N, C-alpha and C positions, 0 to 999 in steps of 0.2 A: 598455377594450373591454367592452360590456355583456354580461351573461350571457344575456339573451334577445334573439334577433334580432328585427328589426322585422317584425311579422306581415304588413304590407302587401307585403313582399318575398317571402314564402314562397309556393311554388306551391300548397300546400294551402289557405292562406288566400285566395289569389286565386281558386281554383276554387270555394270555398264562397261567396265574395262574389258571383261570377258567378251561381251558382244562386239565391241570395237575391234579387238584383236581377231576374233572369229571372222568378222566381216572382211578384214584385210587379207586373211590367209585363205579364204575359201574362193577358189577360182570361179565357181558357179554364180557368184553374186556381182559380177562386173557390170551387167546392164542395169539401167535405172529401175526397170520393173522388178527384176530379181532382187536387187538391193533393197527396194522398198518392202517386198514380201519378207525378206530375211530380217529386216529391222522389226517389222510388226510381229513376226512369229517369235523372235527372240524376246521382244518385250512381253509377250504373253507368257513365255516360259519363265522369265525372270520374275514377273509379277506373281505368278502362281507360286513360285518357289518362296518368295518373300512372305506370302500369305499362308504357307504351309498347305497349299492345295496341289493336287496332281494335275499337271498341265495336259496330259493325254486325256484324262477324264473331262476336263473343262472343254477341250477342243471337240471331243466326241459329242458331248451334250450340246455344244454350240451348233455343230453340223446337224444333229438330229432336230433341234428346234428350227433351224433354217429350212430344212427339207420339209418339215411339217407346217411351215408357214406361220410359226409362232414367233414371238419376240426374241430378241437376242439376249444372251447372258451378259452380265456385267462383270468386269474385272475389279470393280470397286469393292472394298471390304463391306460386309453386311452393316457395319455401324455408320458408314458414310452415307450421306444423303438423307438420313432419317433425322427429323427434328423433334 
């Protein structure tokens, strides 16, 4: 049995691979500003998917809190950071 699992089978690797392919194929992400936005938004979508959260709901609540002057939401799972 190998010590390291096949990276093509892991969900994290598949998500990152999707983002990399999407970035290369999308003509609207050629500039550095647009590319950075695409990377960040894809990271949010992938993280929410891995955590079983709805990305649109997370983004909607994030914008609401920003406009209300409240703190920002965290992408960390609820068990992270608590000791």
